[in-house]
N, C-alpha and C positions, 0 to 999 in steps of 0.2 A: 375532223382537223381541227375547226377553232376551238371546242372545249380541250383538246392535247395541248393545243397551244395556250390559251388561257391557263390548263392548270399548270402548264411549263413556266409561264412566267410568274406564278403565284409561288411556285416553288423557289425561283429564282430571286424572287424580293424576300420570301420568307427564309433564305438560306444568306443574306446579306450579300447575295451576287450579281450588284447594280449593272444592266446593261443600257440603262437611258437616263436619264432625267427623271422621268417619270418613277421608276424602278427606286430610282436615287433619292426621292422624296416620298417612297410611302408609308415610312412610319410616320411622317409629319402628318400625309393625308390622313391617316387611318383615327391618327388623334382628334384631329377635327370633326373626322364624322362621325367619332363618338361623342365630343362635345356639341356635336348639333351646328357646326356652322362650316362647313365644307359642301354646299348645294351642288355637288358635282359629281359625275359620273365617271367612274375612272375607266377610259378605253388602254389598250395596248398603244394607240401611238398620239393621243390627243385627250383632251380635256372637253367635258358638253355639259351645259346645264342641263340641270333635272329639277322638273317641275316638282316631285312628289318632295325631294331631297330640299328644295326650296321653302315649300309649307313648312314642312317640319322646321327649318331653321328660324324660318319667322315667327311661329309659335313660339319657340323654346325662347326666341330673343325678347318679345315681347312679355313672356311671362316672370323673365327674371329679371328684366328691366322694373316690371309695374310692382314685386315684390320689393324690389331693392330701394325703389322711390315711396315707397310703404315705410318700408323699416327707417329711411331715413325722415321720413315726415312725421313719424311717433314719435323719434327721439327728439326733433325738433319743436314741434306743437306741444306733444305731452308733457315737456318738461323732465321728462326721464335724467335721470342723472346718473352714468356708466361710470362711476367713481370718480369722475372730475369733469370741467367743461372740456377741458382738453381733448380726454376720451371720446367725449362726446363730439367735438370737431372732428376727431381724427376718423368717428366712422361712417361720417357724413361723408367726408371727404371720400372716404372706401368707395363706397356707396354710389355716390356721384359719377368717381371716374371711372368706375368698372360698367358702369350704365352707360356712360358716352363712349367707351371703347367696342361696347358690344353693339351698339347702335351704328355709329360709324362703320366699322366693319362688315355688319350687315347690308348696309347700304353700298358698299364699296365693292360688293361680290362678283357684280359683274367685271367690273373694269379690272379688278384681282385676276379673274378668269383668263381674260385679256394675257396679262402680263404673264401669268404661267405658261400661256401657251406658247408666246415670242421667247420667253427661255427655255421652253423643250425645244424648238426650232432651234435656236442659236446652240444651245449645248450638242447640236448633232455633228459639228464637225469638231467635237472633243475626238481624238484616240481612245481605244478601250481602257490604256492605261491610264489616262485621268479619269478615268469612270472607279477602277481599283483603289485608287489613292482616296479618290471621293467617298466611296462606302464606308471605307476604312475611318473615316473622320466623321460623316453625317449619321450613319447610321447609329454609331455607339454614342456619340453626342446626343443624338436626339433619343436613345431609348434610355441610356444612363441619365439623362437630363431630368425625363419626365419621371421615372422613379423616384426620382431624389427628391421631386420637386413635390410631389404626392406626397411623400413621408415628411417633409419639413413643414407643408402649410397644412396637414392634419394634426403633426405635434404641436405646432402652432394655435391654431385656434380651438383644439379639443382642451385645451387650458385657458381659456379667456372665460372670464364670467358673465360676461356679456353676452356669448350664445349660448343660454339654456334653452332655446326651442332649438327643435331636430331640422325643420325648415332652412331656418336662420342661418344654423352651422351647414348645411349642406349648401347652400346657396352663398355663403361665406368660403367654401371650397372650392367652388366652381367658379367663380370670377377670376381667382387669382390665376385658375388652370387655365382658363379663357385668355386671359391678359400672357400668360407664358406661352401658350401655342400661337398668336398671334407675332410676337417677338422670335418664336424658333421659324416662322415660316419665313420671314424676312430675313434671319442671318442665316437660313440654307440657301435660300434664292443670292444673298450677296456674296457666300461661298464658291456657288457657280458660276457667277459672273466673275470672281477671282481667278479661278482655274481657266474660264476664257480668254482673262488678260493674259495669263501667263503662256497658255500658247500660242498666243500672239508674238509674246515677247520671244519665245522657243525659236518659233520660224525665224525672226528676223535675226536670231542669231545665228541660227543654222545657214541663213543669207550671209552673213557678213563673214563665217566661215568658207561658205565658197568662192566669194567673190575675194578677199584676202589668200587664200590657199588656191594659185591657179597652175600651181604644179601637178595637183592629184585633184583634176577635175571628177564630178559624178556621173559627170553625163557622158555619151559615147564620143568617140575622138574623133568621129567624122563629121561632127558639129559645128556650125562656124562660132567663132567667138561672139558674133552679131548676134546671131541666132540664143545662143546660149543666154546673153543679157538679157533679151525681149523674152524669153521665159522666166527669167528672173523679175521681170517686169509686171508680166501678167500676175504673177504668184503675189509682187508688191501690191497690187490694185486691188485684187482678191482679201488678203489681210488687212489692208485700209478698210473695204468694207465691210468686212468685218467687225471692223473695229467701231463703225460707226453705228453698226448694230445694236452691238454690246455697250455702248455709250447710251444711246438711245432706250435700252433697257433700265440704264442707270436712273436715265430722267423720270423715268414711271415709275419705277421702284420709290422714288424720291417723293412722287405726285400722288401716289396712291396708298404710302403709308405714313406720311409726315402728318397727318391726324393721330392718328392712333400712337405715333413715336410719342408727340406731344404730350396728348394725356397720361400715357404711363410714364414720362419724365416726371411729370406734376407729380402724378400717384407715389412713383418710387420717394421722389423728394419729401412729399409730406409725410407716407408713414416713417421712414426712417428718423426725419425732423423730431414727430410727434413720439417716435416709439424713444428714440434714443432721452426726451424730455422725461415721458411717462416712467421710466427703469432707470437712470441715474439721479435726474434731480430731487433733492427730498429738502423739507422743510420742517426744523427743528430747534426750534428757537435760533434760529439763523439757517442760512442757505446752507447744504450740503449736498456735494457730488460723489455719490456711491452706488456701488451694484447691492442690488435686494437679491442675495441669494437663492431666493426662491422664484424666481423670477430671470434668474441666467439664461436657462437654456431656452425658454420663450423669446427672450431677446434676441439670442444668437441666432433661434430659426427664423427670422425676419431680417438679420442682415445676412443671413446665407440665400434665403429666397430672394434678394433685393440683389446680391453680391452674383449671383449665376445670372441673372437678368441683365446687368449691365457688362459684367465680363462677357460674357458671349456677345453683346450688341458691339462695343467698342471694341474688341478686339478682331472680330470680322470684317467690319468697316476700316480699321485701321491697316490690316493686312492687303485688301482691296485697293486700296489709295494707294498704298507704296508699290504695289504691282501694277496699278495704273501709271504711275510714275515712272517704275523703271523702265515702260518701253520707249519713253522719250532719252536715256540714256543709248538703249540701243540703236536707237535710230541714227542719232547723231556720228555714233560710235562706224556704223554701218556708213553713212555720209563722207566721214573721211579716209574709207577704204575702197569707194568705189572712183572711176573715174568716166564713168558713161552719164552723159549729160541728160538723157531720159531718166535713168535711175535716180540719178540726183533732184530734178523736178519732181518726180513723184516723193522722193522723201521729203522733199519741203512740204510739197501737199500734204503731206503725212503729218508732217510736224504742227504745220499748222493747223490741221483737224484736231490734234491732240489739245493743244494749247485753248481751244474752243470748248472742250470736252474733258476736263480733268478729273473724273473721275470720282467727285467727292460728293459723300453721302451726308444730308442734310435733312433737317425739319424745318421747313418755311424761315429758311435762311441761316438757321444753326447748323455749324458742321457738326456731324456727330463721330467724335475721335476721342483724343485722350484731353483735349481742351475742356470738353464738355464736362469728363469727368471731373476735371481739376474745379470746374465753374461749380458743382452741383456739389461738390466739396465744399467749398466757399461760402455756398449758400445756406448749405446745411447749417455752418457754424455761424450764421448770421442769424439765422431765423432762431436758434438756440439761445444766442445771446439776447435776442428779444422777448421770446419767452419768458428768462429768468429774470429778465429787467421787471415785467410785469407780473412776476411773482412779488419780485421784494418790494415795487409797488404796492401790490396789495395786501401783504402783510404790514405794513408800514402803514396804509390808511386804518388798518383793524387795532392796532397800536394807539393812534392817536384815538380812535372813538372810545377804545376803553379808557383811556385816561381822563376823558371828557365826562365820562360817566362818575 
């Protein structure tokens, strides 16, 4: 019977028929297992730590980080010029921050497992229709994003003259995939929490319709009006407790993923800045801003990869935050439509609870929303201007030295 049950669950996962949060995130878990950063056993009801997978994950992370640091060390110490000093700095930053992300991810594997278990328990209250909507979004998003990202990364690094060694090329493809998997797991958790907030809001809206529509009650006519309010009060307390658990999960998500997100943002910011400078800025008897037609496809691959990361991250955070804010409006509408004092008191407590749990996703005080995207665009512009100024100054010094000779 156990074999039959497991085989049935496998078919459900493979055919995109999500029945719980675990089967919903199954493609993300499998992708993490392939990369060697998922040291857990997948059971039909929960996740459990595995010593074998943890040892394998440790070995993979150590090998990749050591090789990354060796490549960066050789570039710094051996004075290897990879086309220009700007390219050297870009490659060193790439290897360094990818190694930092891998180390942080491996160290926080235990807390991350507890967070996933909490999200699994919270999602049990979701109705089956919610899972049908979720798997259509998450499964299609995960699989299409993985395929698209693999193609983009391979096309980009296969055309780089820097990576003439096969091992270096493999690591250069592996590291961005690992960063992408961490962000994919983060966005999937956020999207599940968003649906939990939506479920709370829908239940509150249903309660509002029950309170406002006294002529067509959905409970038996023999139950007294007071008993009806008591049932609504019990349901309201349950929703408040569920909202507290979802808000606590948001806090844990901000805590356990904040360092990876900061490192990812710095990595994206540095890569976009250096790629813009390397492929657009030219010096030929003066400053020229132009595209190299032979490098346009490589540049577009870099922008598309980082665009996928930023778009998925900010879109999920913004939609989840908006869904959490919408609960406030529904509570105040319900408060205006009820006359029962106990329900009003409970709604006031619920409203105070929401004020303390705003549902904002942040990384060490920096909110992950549209303002972050605007700040990153402004930072890229600022650093581009600084690099251009250094370029102009360096060539002006060359002219002065030639004139003195």
